[in-house]
C-alpha positions in Angstrom: 0.0 0.0 0.0 1.4 3.4 -0.9 1.0 6.5 1.1 -1.3 9.1 -0.3 0.4 12.4 -1.1 0.0 15.1 1.5 -1.7 18.2 0.3 -0.2 21.3 1.8 -2.7 24.1 2.5 -2.6 26.9 0.0 -1.0 30.0 1.3 -3.1 33.2 1.2 -2.8 35.0 -2.2 -0.5 38.0 -2.1 -1.5 41.4 -3.3 -0.5 41.9 -6.9 0.3 45.6 -6.2 3.6 46.7 -7.8 3.5 50.3 -6.4 2.4 51.9 -9.7 -0.9 53.3 -8.5 -2.5 55.0 -11.5 -5.8 54.3 -13.1 -5.9 53.9 -16.9 -7.5 56.6 -19.1 -10.9 55.1 -18.8 -10.5 54.7 -15.0 -11.2 51.0 -15.2 -7.9 49.3 -14.0 -4.8 50.3 -12.2 -1.9 50.5 -14.6 0.4 48.7 -12.2 -1.7 45.7 -10.9 -4.7 45.7 -13.3 -7.2 45.6 -10.5 -10.3 47.8 -10.3 -10.7 50.4 -7.6 -13.2 48.2 -5.9 -10.9 45.2 -6.0 -8.0 47.3 -4.6 -10.2 48.7 -1.8 -11.6 45.4 -0.8 -8.5 43.2 -1.2 -7.8 42.6 2.5 -11.4 41.8 3.2 -11.8 39.3 0.3 -11.7 35.6 1.0 -8.8 33.6 -0.6 -11.0 32.1 -3.3 -12.2 35.5 -4.4 -8.6 36.8 -4.4 -7.5 33.9 -6.6 -10.4 34.6 -9.0 -9.2 38.3 -9.3 -5.6 37.1 -9.8 -6.8 34.7 -12.6 -8.3 37.7 -14.5 -5.2 39.8 -14.4 -3.2 38.3 -17.3 -6.1 38.9 -19.7 -6.4 42.5 -18.5 -2.6 43.1 -18.9 -2.8 41.8 -22.5 -5.3 44.5 -23.4 -4.2 47.4 -21.2 -1.7 50.2 -21.8 1.6 50.0 -20.1 2.6 52.5 -17.4 5.0 55.2 -18.6 
C-alpha cells in the first residue's frame, strides 16, 4: 500500500500591487496591478477564493491594457 500524497494548504494569495498606482485613461484598471478600484479597496477583506479569482483575471487584463510610462 502506498501512502497518499500530503496536500499542503494553499498560502493566502499575495496582493498583486507593484506600487504603480495610477488608473488607466478610462478609469477601469490600475496600470500597475490591473485591478479595479473596488478590488483594490476590498483586497484585505476578500476571502482567498475571491482573491484567486481576481488574480486569474489579471493576465487577460494586462494583455489589453496600456503599459505605465
